[in-house]
Backbone bond lengths (Angstrom), bond angles and torsions (degrees), N, CA, C in turn:
res aa  C-N    CA-C-N  psi(-1)  N-CA   C-N-CA  omega(-1)  CA-C   N-CA-C  phi
1 M - - - 1.452 - - 1.519 109.98 -
2 A 1.296 117.04 124.31 1.455 121.03 -174.82 1.512 110.84 -93.62
3 P 1.344 118.59 120.66 1.457 120.56 178.48 1.510 111.12 -73.84
4 S 1.337 115.00 159.22 1.457 119.98 173.95 1.516 109.52 -65.17
5 T 1.319 115.41 149.36 1.458 119.54 174.72 1.525 110.88 -83.27
6 T 1.345 116.61 -4.12 1.448 119.93 178.66 1.512 109.82 -64.75
7 N 1.312 117.09 130.31 1.455 121.14 179.68 1.513 108.45 -124.82
8 I 1.341 115.28 103.69 1.453 118.61 179.68 1.519 110.35 -117.84
9 G 1.326 115.50 23.31 1.453 119.69 172.39 1.507 112.90 90.28
10 G 1.352 115.82 170.75 1.449 120.75 178.45 1.510 111.95 80.08
11 E 1.332 114.92 -174.06 1.451 120.11 -178.56 1.521 109.71 -67.94
12 C 1.328 115.97 130.48 1.469 119.19 -174.66 1.515 111.63 -62.13
13 C 1.329 117.89 -33.24 1.459 119.89 -177.55 1.524 111.44 -66.85
14 L 1.324 117.12 -21.00 1.452 120.95 179.00 1.524 111.92 -99.48
15 R 1.324 117.15 -8.21 1.457 120.30 -174.14 1.515 113.67 -111.27
16 A 1.313 117.94 -27.27 1.460 120.71 -176.28 1.523 110.93 -76.45
17 F 1.321 115.44 163.09 1.464 120.35 170.33 1.519 107.82 -129.16
18 E 1.318 116.43 136.02 1.466 120.96 -174.31 1.528 110.38 -84.19
19 W 1.330 115.05 74.29 1.458 120.43 -174.55 1.522 112.19 -55.61
20 D 1.320 117.38 -37.67 1.459 120.85 -177.89 1.522 111.61 -108.36
21 G 1.332 116.47 21.33 1.455 120.33 -177.03 1.528 112.94 -75.57
22 T 1.298 114.98 170.90 1.462 122.96 175.84 1.524 108.64 -108.53
23 P 1.336 119.32 123.95 1.463 120.53 179.98 1.528 111.90 -52.05
24 A 1.328 115.45 138.02 1.463 120.79 -173.48 1.523 113.21 -97.99
25 G 1.336 117.73 -7.61 1.455 120.65 -175.57 1.514 113.34 -87.68
26 T 1.323 115.03 -166.43 1.463 122.03 -178.97 1.530 109.81 -131.71
27 V 1.314 115.85 160.36 1.460 121.15 174.05 1.518 107.89 -92.00
28 S 1.316 116.13 122.83 1.455 121.70 -177.30 1.524 108.07 -144.58
29 T 1.322 117.82 -140.58 1.459 122.77 178.22 1.525 109.76 -138.74
30 I 1.323 116.06 161.81 1.459 121.12 169.78 1.527 107.16 -65.20
31 P 1.328 119.13 132.64 1.470 120.88 -177.78 1.527 112.77 -52.03
32 G 1.330 115.34 131.79 1.453 120.68 177.34 1.507 115.15 77.68
33 T 1.347 117.22 6.98 1.459 121.42 179.67 1.527 109.40 -134.17
34 N 1.314 115.70 174.99 1.465 121.58 173.12 1.524 111.26 -102.77
35 H 1.315 117.22 14.92 1.461 122.13 -175.79 1.524 109.62 -79.02
36 A 1.338 116.94 113.89 1.463 121.95 -178.42 1.520 110.51 -62.69
37 A 1.338 115.62 142.84 1.465 120.23 -179.60 1.514 110.16 -156.65
38 Y 1.318 114.91 150.02 1.459 121.86 167.66 1.520 106.20 -83.95
39 V 1.337 116.76 129.74 1.462 121.31 -175.17 1.525 109.25 -124.41
40 T 1.328 116.30 132.48 1.452 120.98 -179.99 1.519 109.45 -144.76
41 G 1.325 116.99 143.52 1.457 121.65 -176.81 1.516 111.14 97.05
42 N 1.337 115.77 165.04 1.466 118.94 -176.09 1.527 113.57 -142.70
43 N 1.320 117.01 28.17 1.459 118.89 176.92 1.528 108.95 -74.30
44 P 1.336 119.61 124.47 1.461 121.31 -176.86 1.526 114.25 -80.81
45 S 1.339 117.64 -6.79 1.461 118.67 -174.86 1.521 114.99 -122.00
46 A 1.340 118.44 -12.89 1.465 120.90 -177.85 1.527 110.46 -133.92
47 A 1.340 115.69 130.45 1.462 120.61 -177.73 1.514 110.84 -134.17
48 V 1.327 115.11 155.21 1.466 122.70 174.52 1.518 108.87 -126.12
49 L 1.311 116.72 130.77 1.455 123.24 173.87 1.524 107.51 -95.51
50 Y 1.326 116.60 117.01 1.466 122.78 -177.67 1.525 107.48 -101.30
51 L 1.341 115.99 114.26 1.462 122.13 -178.94 1.528 108.73 -101.95
52 H 1.308 115.41 110.06 1.463 122.15 -167.76 1.522 113.29 -77.55
53 D 1.329 114.43 170.93 1.455 121.92 178.04 1.527 109.66 -92.80
54 I 1.331 116.84 -167.21 1.465 121.10 -175.83 1.524 112.60 -62.72
55 L 1.333 117.95 -19.90 1.464 120.89 179.49 1.528 112.32 -71.89
56 G 1.306 117.53 -12.03 1.460 121.12 168.13 1.517 116.40 88.97
57 W 1.323 114.10 174.34 1.467 121.15 -174.80 1.523 112.95 -78.53
58 T 1.323 117.80 -14.07 1.470 120.22 178.40 1.525 112.43 -94.91
59 F 1.337 118.12 -5.23 1.458 121.38 179.06 1.530 108.86 -58.03
60 P 1.340 118.28 122.70 1.466 120.15 -174.96 1.524 114.16 -53.03
61 N 1.338 117.39 -42.07 1.460 118.86 -179.38 1.525 112.23 -61.93
62 A 1.339 117.23 -35.20 1.466 119.79 178.99 1.522 110.01 -63.00
63 R 1.314 116.27 -43.64 1.466 119.70 -178.70 1.524 111.24 -71.41
64 L 1.322 117.04 -37.97 1.461 119.36 176.93 1.522 110.96 -67.08
65 L 1.330 116.84 -37.52 1.455 120.63 176.91 1.530 110.13 -63.68
66 A 1.329 116.40 -41.75 1.460 120.36 175.94 1.522 111.07 -60.79
67 D 1.332 116.71 -39.92 1.466 120.51 177.15 1.525 111.19 -61.20
68 H 1.326 116.55 -41.85 1.463 120.05 178.34 1.524 110.97 -61.60
69 Y 1.337 116.90 -45.80 1.462 119.93 177.73 1.528 110.58 -57.60
70 A 1.335 115.01 -47.52 1.466 119.59 -176.96 1.518 111.33 -60.49
71 R 1.307 115.81 -45.53 1.468 121.30 -175.23 1.527 112.00 -74.74
72 E 1.327 116.81 -44.00 1.453 120.49 -172.38 1.530 113.52 -86.45
73 A 1.337 117.84 -29.35 1.468 120.71 178.67 1.525 111.69 -101.90
74 N 1.331 116.90 -3.22 1.470 121.86 -179.78 1.527 111.37 55.79
75 V 1.334 114.88 59.84 1.464 122.18 177.77 1.523 108.63 -134.51
76 T 1.317 116.09 162.77 1.457 120.95 170.43 1.522 107.63 -95.94
77 V 1.311 117.30 127.53 1.465 121.46 -173.68 1.533 110.24 -113.10
78 Y 1.316 115.05 134.84 1.465 122.61 177.44 1.525 108.72 -117.93
79 V 1.329 115.81 126.26 1.470 121.84 176.26 1.532 107.25 -115.56
80 P 1.328 118.37 92.33 1.464 120.38 -176.31 1.529 112.23 -75.81
81 D 1.315 115.72 153.86 1.457 121.62 173.26 1.519 107.71 -78.20
82 L 1.318 116.93 107.92 1.464 121.02 -176.64 1.522 113.40 -85.64
83 F 1.346 117.15 -13.16 1.459 119.92 -170.51 1.529 113.87 -116.01
84 D 1.323 117.86 19.95 1.472 121.92 177.44 1.524 112.60 54.59
85 G 1.323 116.02 42.48 1.453 120.50 174.85 1.514 115.69 88.34
86 W 1.320 117.90 -9.07 1.471 120.09 179.18 1.522 109.67 -68.37
87 V 1.321 116.36 136.70 1.463 121.90 -179.82 1.522 108.88 -127.90
88 V 1.315 116.51 127.78 1.458 122.17 179.45 1.531 110.02 -77.98
89 S 1.332 115.98 158.76 1.462 120.30 171.41 1.515 108.66 -72.53
90 R 1.313 116.79 107.34 1.463 119.62 -178.66 1.523 111.11 -67.05
91 E 1.317 116.51 -32.10 1.458 119.70 178.38 1.528 110.02 -61.73
92 A 1.328 116.66 -41.13 1.464 120.48 179.53 1.521 111.09 -65.83
93 V 1.334 117.03 -39.95 1.462 120.66 179.93 1.521 110.57 -64.51
94 F 1.333 116.69 -48.72 1.458 120.15 -177.50 1.525 111.60 -66.37
95 A 1.331 116.95 -31.27 1.466 120.60 178.74 1.531 112.32 -87.20
96 K 1.336 116.49 -0.22 1.465 123.42 -178.50 1.524 111.85 59.06
97 R 1.343 115.38 34.64 1.460 121.07 175.15 1.529 108.21 -92.10
98 Y 1.312 115.37 65.38 1.458 119.51 -174.19 1.520 112.49 -67.76
99 E 1.327 116.54 -20.23 1.464 119.57 176.70 1.520 111.62 -66.60
100 D 1.344 116.86 -18.14 1.455 120.79 178.25 1.531 112.55 -85.52
101 I 1.331 116.32 -2.47 1.457 121.42 -178.97 1.528 108.82 -112.74
102 D 1.308 116.49 131.28 1.465 120.91 178.12 1.528 108.97 -78.83
103 M 1.346 115.44 77.96 1.455 119.52 -176.27 1.524 112.04 -66.20
104 A 1.329 117.00 -35.92 1.469 119.61 179.13 1.529 109.88 -62.95
105 G 1.323 115.95 -43.42 1.455 119.79 178.29 1.520 111.76 -66.38
106 F 1.343 115.23 -40.53 1.462 119.70 178.84 1.523 110.79 -59.53
107 L 1.336 116.47 -47.86 1.460 120.44 -177.64 1.523 111.60 -68.44
108 A 1.322 117.01 -31.44 1.468 119.75 177.03 1.530 110.59 -67.37
109 R 1.345 115.49 -39.80 1.472 119.52 -179.12 1.526 112.46 -76.32
110 N 1.330 115.65 -24.24 1.462 119.63 -172.70 1.525 111.51 -127.41
111 N 1.329 116.56 38.02 1.456 119.15 179.36 1.527 110.09 -69.86
112 R 1.305 115.12 164.05 1.461 120.45 -176.28 1.526 111.84 -59.39
113 E 1.312 117.51 -40.48 1.455 120.93 -176.71 1.528 111.31 -61.57
114 K 1.336 116.51 -35.34 1.462 119.90 -179.62 1.512 112.03 -78.38
115 R 1.324 117.94 -44.82 1.463 120.94 -171.61 1.523 113.99 -86.06
116 E 1.320 117.78 -24.54 1.463 119.09 -176.34 1.525 113.53 -56.79
117 P 1.350 120.26 -47.13 1.467 119.03 -179.68 1.534 112.57 -60.68
118 E 1.334 117.67 -36.53 1.457 121.09 179.97 1.525 110.64 -66.98
119 I 1.329 115.93 -41.27 1.463 120.59 -178.09 1.528 110.45 -69.01
120 I 1.320 116.64 -42.20 1.464 119.72 177.28 1.521 110.59 -62.58
121 A 1.336 116.72 -40.92 1.467 120.47 178.86 1.530 111.03 -62.26
122 A 1.336 117.01 -39.15 1.474 120.34 178.73 1.526 110.26 -64.36
123 A 1.333 116.76 -42.97 1.465 120.09 179.46 1.528 110.91 -65.22
124 R 1.315 116.91 -41.58 1.468 119.88 178.88 1.528 111.16 -63.51
125 A 1.323 116.12 -36.75 1.463 120.03 178.93 1.526 110.66 -64.60
126 L 1.327 116.98 -40.13 1.461 119.58 177.00 1.531 110.89 -67.19
127 R 1.328 116.75 -39.07 1.468 119.86 178.03 1.529 111.48 -61.32
128 A 1.319 116.70 -33.71 1.460 119.92 179.29 1.526 112.11 -68.84
129 K 1.331 116.89 -22.33 1.465 121.10 -176.43 1.526 112.54 -102.47
130 Y 1.319 117.41 -32.68 1.462 121.55 -171.82 1.531 110.92 -115.72
131 A 1.340 115.36 144.01 1.460 120.85 178.95 1.521 111.71 -69.87
132 R 1.338 116.99 -33.97 1.456 122.07 -178.47 1.520 108.91 -128.41
133 V 1.341 116.32 135.36 1.469 121.05 -177.87 1.524 109.39 -137.44
134 G 1.324 116.03 128.75 1.452 122.29 172.68 1.511 109.61 -117.45
135 V 1.325 116.06 167.16 1.460 120.35 177.52 1.513 108.90 -139.06
136 V 1.325 116.04 142.23 1.450 121.95 172.92 1.524 107.73 -130.60
137 G 1.330 115.90 135.89 1.461 119.65 -179.57 1.506 111.24 -138.10
138 F 1.328 115.83 139.28 1.462 121.87 179.96 1.527 110.11 -120.23
139 C 1.328 116.48 136.90 1.467 122.65 177.11 1.523 109.50 51.60
140 Y 1.348 119.01 -112.25 1.463 120.39 179.20 1.523 110.71 -52.95
141 G 1.323 116.75 -41.66 1.459 119.86 -179.84 1.509 114.06 -71.41
142 G 1.339 117.72 -10.37 1.455 121.00 -177.54 1.513 113.28 -65.47
143 W 1.338 116.84 -46.27 1.458 119.10 178.76 1.519 110.39 -61.44
144 A 1.341 116.01 -37.85 1.459 120.41 -176.89 1.520 111.46 -69.90
145 S 1.334 116.41 -35.79 1.453 120.15 175.66 1.529 109.99 -62.28
146 A 1.327 116.38 -45.33 1.464 119.96 177.43 1.526 110.88 -61.91
147 R 1.315 116.55 -42.02 1.472 120.40 -178.54 1.528 111.81 -60.44
148 L 1.325 116.76 -38.79 1.466 120.16 -179.03 1.522 112.07 -69.75
149 G 1.332 116.60 -19.07 1.456 119.87 178.01 1.513 113.97 -93.45
150 A 1.329 117.70 10.34 1.466 121.60 -175.39 1.521 112.24 -76.23
151 K 1.324 114.97 156.71 1.464 120.28 -175.68 1.518 113.03 -63.88
152 D 1.347 118.32 -30.05 1.464 119.03 179.44 1.525 112.48 -75.51
153 L 1.349 116.84 -8.75 1.461 121.43 175.67 1.530 110.78 -115.14
154 L 1.311 116.97 19.23 1.454 121.45 -176.35 1.524 111.13 -53.86
155 G 1.334 115.88 129.41 1.456 121.04 -178.11 1.510 113.59 104.05
156 V 1.339 117.67 -14.71 1.464 119.99 179.24 1.521 110.44 -75.09
157 V 1.345 117.26 -42.95 1.462 121.15 176.47 1.528 108.94 -130.55
158 D 1.322 115.39 157.22 1.460 120.88 -178.14 1.521 113.20 -95.29
159 C 1.325 117.22 -22.44 1.459 121.19 179.07 1.515 108.68 -161.85
160 V 1.343 116.14 159.19 1.456 121.01 177.26 1.516 109.83 -131.45
161 S 1.322 115.51 148.68 1.458 123.02 170.61 1.525 106.74 -126.50
162 I 1.331 116.40 130.29 1.465 122.01 -173.26 1.522 108.65 -123.98
163 G 1.327 117.14 116.83 1.454 121.81 -177.98 1.519 111.99 -110.93
164 H 1.330 116.90 128.26 1.474 124.31 -176.13 1.536 112.25 25.43
165 P 1.351 116.34 69.37 1.468 120.75 -171.33 1.520 113.89 -68.42
166 G 1.333 115.27 146.49 1.448 122.95 170.23 1.522 108.32 -115.30
167 L 1.306 117.29 148.77 1.465 124.57 176.92 1.527 113.46 66.65
168 M 1.314 118.32 5.04 1.465 120.70 176.92 1.517 109.21 -77.42
169 T 1.330 116.76 140.28 1.457 122.31 -176.85 1.535 111.25 -116.96
170 K 1.320 116.00 169.86 1.464 120.21 174.36 1.523 110.43 -61.02
171 A 1.327 116.79 -35.41 1.466 120.10 178.97 1.528 111.20 -63.57
172 D 1.334 116.85 -36.30 1.464 120.21 176.52 1.527 110.57 -62.21
173 V 1.322 115.80 -42.90 1.462 120.71 179.32 1.525 110.13 -65.09
174 D 1.327 116.76 -43.99 1.461 121.45 -177.80 1.528 111.72 -61.13
175 A 1.332 117.15 -28.89 1.461 121.50 -174.54 1.525 113.54 -88.59
176 L 1.326 118.18 -6.55 1.466 120.30 -176.33 1.530 111.21 -60.68
177 A 1.355 114.75 141.87 1.468 119.44 -175.37 1.523 112.89 -143.54
178 V 1.335 117.79 9.95 1.462 121.67 178.36 1.522 108.48 -129.17
179 P 1.338 117.91 163.26 1.465 119.43 176.26 1.530 111.05 -51.31
180 T 1.327 115.98 132.09 1.466 121.74 -170.26 1.520 111.11 -128.93
181 Q 1.325 114.95 133.74 1.460 121.99 175.14 1.516 108.98 -115.98
182 L 1.340 117.38 132.51 1.462 123.15 175.72 1.514 109.11 -113.76
183 L 1.334 116.26 130.10 1.460 123.31 175.31 1.524 106.10 -114.95
184 A 1.334 116.98 105.49 1.461 120.91 -165.11 1.525 113.56 -125.16
185 P 1.349 118.07 105.15 1.458 120.53 171.73 1.534 111.22 -61.97
186 E 1.312 116.00 149.92 1.466 120.32 -179.32 1.522 111.70 -63.32
187 I 1.335 117.37 -42.21 1.467 122.23 -173.10 1.522 108.59 -102.72
188 D 1.352 116.21 102.69 1.458 118.86 -172.34 1.524 109.97 -156.88
189 E 1.324 116.65 101.06 1.461 119.95 -179.61 1.522 111.77 -69.29
190 H 1.334 116.78 -20.84 1.466 120.07 179.86 1.530 112.40 -83.80
191 Y 1.316 116.35 -19.63 1.464 122.17 176.94 1.522 107.10 -131.74
192 P 1.344 115.74 73.95 1.466 121.63 -170.81 1.528 112.06 -73.48
193 P 1.343 116.49 168.06 1.466 120.73 -177.15 1.529 114.29 -53.60
194 E 1.318 117.40 -39.00 1.468 119.98 -178.75 1.523 111.13 -61.82
195 L 1.336 116.53 -42.44 1.465 119.81 -179.69 1.526 111.06 -73.55
196 K 1.321 116.39 -33.52 1.467 119.37 175.05 1.523 110.60 -62.02
197 T 1.325 116.28 -46.42 1.463 120.73 179.40 1.523 110.66 -62.59
198 H 1.333 116.08 -42.79 1.468 120.36 178.32 1.524 110.36 -60.07
199 T 1.327 116.61 -42.05 1.461 120.92 179.28 1.525 110.47 -60.13
200 F 1.313 116.17 -50.62 1.457 121.85 -176.80 1.528 111.25 -60.82
201 Q 1.327 116.58 -47.08 1.459 120.46 -177.71 1.529 111.57 -69.66
202 T 1.320 116.83 -39.53 1.463 120.80 -176.69 1.514 111.87 -68.85
203 L 1.331 117.07 -43.82 1.457 119.09 -178.97 1.528 111.09 -64.49
204 Q 1.323 117.01 -34.54 1.464 119.09 173.84 1.522 111.16 -64.57
205 A 1.328 116.53 -44.55 1.465 120.51 -178.65 1.527 111.49 -65.35
206 L 1.326 116.80 -32.86 1.460 120.90 179.44 1.523 112.16 -75.47
207 G 1.329 116.60 -14.08 1.451 120.01 -179.50 1.519 113.82 72.87
208 L 1.330 116.11 24.06 1.462 120.31 -179.29 1.525 111.20 -86.06
209 P 1.334 117.28 143.20 1.462 118.53 167.50 1.527 108.25 -63.77
210 F 1.326 117.68 129.68 1.458 119.09 178.13 1.512 110.91 -152.29
211 E 1.327 113.80 157.86 1.457 122.97 172.82 1.516 108.24 -125.49
212 Y 1.314 115.86 138.77 1.464 120.67 175.31 1.516 107.32 -125.34
213 H 1.328 116.25 115.04 1.461 121.59 -179.19 1.525 109.12 -106.76
214 H 1.307 115.38 120.75 1.467 122.63 179.55 1.531 108.82 -97.76
215 F 1.341 116.01 131.99 1.461 121.91 -179.07 1.531 108.34 -116.12
216 P 1.327 117.70 92.75 1.468 120.81 -174.19 1.523 113.04 -68.33
217 G 1.331 115.21 142.48 1.458 121.37 170.69 1.511 116.16 78.19
218 V 1.338 118.36 3.46 1.466 120.11 -178.70 1.525 110.34 -120.01
219 E 1.336 114.95 163.03 1.451 121.19 -171.52 1.523 112.49 -106.56
220 H 1.334 114.11 165.93 1.455 123.12 172.76 1.531 109.89 -47.50
221 G 1.312 116.25 134.40 1.456 120.93 177.63 1.512 115.00 98.02
222 C 1.333 116.64 -13.70 1.470 119.37 -173.59 1.528 112.56 -63.06
223 L 1.322 118.19 -27.92 1.458 120.86 -172.12 1.520 113.61 -75.53
224 T 1.334 116.90 -11.77 1.464 119.98 174.57 1.522 112.39 -119.09
225 R 1.324 117.32 -26.76 1.471 119.25 -176.20 1.522 112.48 -84.41
226 G 1.336 116.76 -36.44 1.456 118.60 -177.88 1.511 111.68 49.85
227 D 1.327 116.14 45.49 1.463 122.28 -173.22 1.528 110.75 -61.64
228 E 1.311 115.44 118.09 1.460 120.89 -177.48 1.521 111.96 -61.81
229 A 1.340 116.96 -27.65 1.467 120.63 -177.49 1.527 112.86 -85.26
230 A 1.320 117.89 -10.34 1.463 121.34 -177.84 1.523 109.66 -101.44
231 K 1.307 116.60 117.89 1.461 121.75 -176.45 1.527 111.41 -55.58
232 G 1.307 115.84 127.48 1.464 121.96 175.90 1.512 115.14 84.21
233 S 1.344 117.48 -9.23 1.460 120.22 -174.04 1.525 112.11 -65.40
234 R 1.328 116.66 -41.97 1.463 118.85 -179.01 1.523 111.77 -69.98
235 D 1.312 116.74 -39.58 1.459 119.35 175.54 1.532 110.35 -59.77
236 A 1.334 116.33 -42.12 1.463 120.67 -178.94 1.526 110.74 -64.68
237 M 1.333 117.06 -40.61 1.456 119.27 -178.85 1.518 110.99 -64.88
238 V 1.330 116.82 -41.31 1.462 120.25 178.06 1.526 110.44 -64.77
239 R 1.338 116.67 -43.51 1.456 119.94 179.27 1.525 111.12 -63.67
240 G 1.327 117.14 -40.69 1.457 121.04 178.16 1.513 111.86 -64.31
241 K 1.334 116.06 -40.80 1.468 120.40 176.93 1.514 110.87 -60.31
242 N 1.320 116.50 -45.90 1.458 120.46 -178.47 1.528 111.41 -64.06
243 A 1.334 116.07 -39.14 1.467 119.77 179.41 1.520 111.01 -64.43
244 A 1.333 117.22 -43.10 1.461 120.41 -179.89 1.525 111.36 -66.45
245 V 1.327 116.61 -39.71 1.467 120.29 177.65 1.527 110.10 -58.95
246 A 1.326 117.12 -48.18 1.462 120.59 179.93 1.526 111.36 -62.51
247 W 1.336 116.32 -37.56 1.466 121.35 179.40 1.522 110.89 -62.96
248 F 1.325 116.53 -46.55 1.464 119.66 -179.67 1.522 111.79 -66.84
249 K 1.305 116.52 -38.00 1.466 119.54 178.70 1.524 111.03 -63.67
250 Q 1.320 116.31 -33.24 1.455 119.52 179.53 1.521 112.54 -76.28
251 W 1.343 117.10 -51.67 1.457 120.29 -169.24 1.518 114.61 -89.68
252 L 1.328 116.90 -16.65 1.472 118.54 174.63 1.523 110.43 -94.58
253 Q 1.322 115.78 0.17 1.460 122.53 176.02 1.525 111.41 49.95
254 V 1.324 113.61 49.50 1.455 120.04 179.99 1.511 109.03 -79.84
255 V 1.330 116.41 128.36 1.449 122.15 178.08 1.509 108.59 -103.32
256 E 1.351 115.98 123.57 1.448 119.79 -178.86 1.525 110.55 -83.78
């Protein structure tokens, strides 16, 4: 497994990212359901639900990122298949050839109304098995991470981490009721300045514990893609990983 050449200080085992690594987990299901998921880690009391972006649950970086969470935060991580086996052209995404992707069809098949009940059911299933449950969501998974932290679902998860969210609304922010972490690239049409400001002001007004991490000079998607050709993207992904690990260690009360 080849570590990142990024050196931002501290213990290398906590700072590197295994860009060319092999995922260490297994393909299984969410406990008590038939929902397929990549599973990594073996903590019997603390779990993290990882809600992936458009690149899907089989994207190597998603699984490697889950492995890092499991190993470094000492949690069991579940990455469910949110799209019923559909896989996007990763080449088109990385090349920004969005015209080659049927986004209208994708959103019709995976709209919030359809996927929300499945995602809530997955989180509830983890809550039934684990004493502590966190959630992290990127892009498409961002709105769902926020939704699981809402006051009408209080008790389903203990904390949320939201990375460059897509489809998240002001109403989602207004409803948050658990400790919340935001991982926000500077350049992000899906999480524009107005919504960022609303998030920051609202979470303060709600009196919630929260963290807001600003990633200057990088674009939407950097926290999972770590695009070698995009300046700063790999540094941002490593920094985002480290922030999420620290967040889970704090709010899931994991004892090493």
